[in-house]
N, C-alpha and C positions, 0 to 999 in steps of 0.2 A: 729773667733769664734763668734765674740761681731755681724758682719753683718749676721751670720747664726740667730742666735738668732732674731734678730731683723725682717730678712725676713720670720721666723718662728712665726712673731706674738707680741713677746713683745717689750713692751716699753723701749727707752733711759735710765729710768728712771733705770725700772729694769734690764736690763744686767748693768747700772753702779753698782747697790748696791750688786749683785751678783756677777762683776769683781773688787768692792772696787774701781770702777772710779766714775771718775765725769762723771754724763750724759751730761753735755756740750761735753765732749773729745768724747764718746762716738757720739754724732751727728757728731760732727767735721768728725771722720773714716767717716761714713756713707756718710758725702755730701763729702768728699775726694774721697771714689769709687763711685759714681754717676760721679763725673768728672771727673774722669781720670782710670776707669776702671779699672782692671786686675794688670797695672803697680800700682799703691794704695796698691795692698799687697806682693810688692817685700820687701826684706828685705833692712831695710837702720841701716847702725854703725851709730851711737849716737856720738858716741867721747869716750873718754877714752882712754887705749894705743892703741898701734898700736899691731896688730895679729901678732903668733907667725910665722905663714908661711906664706909668700906672694907668690901668684901664679908665677910662673916665663916661660916666653917663653921660647920652644923649640931651641937650636941652632944645626943644624946638623952639 
């Protein structure tokens, strides 16, 4: 959402204040998106406990 707001003309500082994020963090998201494109928007698990369910391969 922050990337959308910036593309609409808001500054990283303003988006940072609205989202309670450091403006430098917001800018790092922009730089990552510019570098990696849509790959940068993929969900990445950041740690913590293991998921309740794991994908299992189908056995025939």
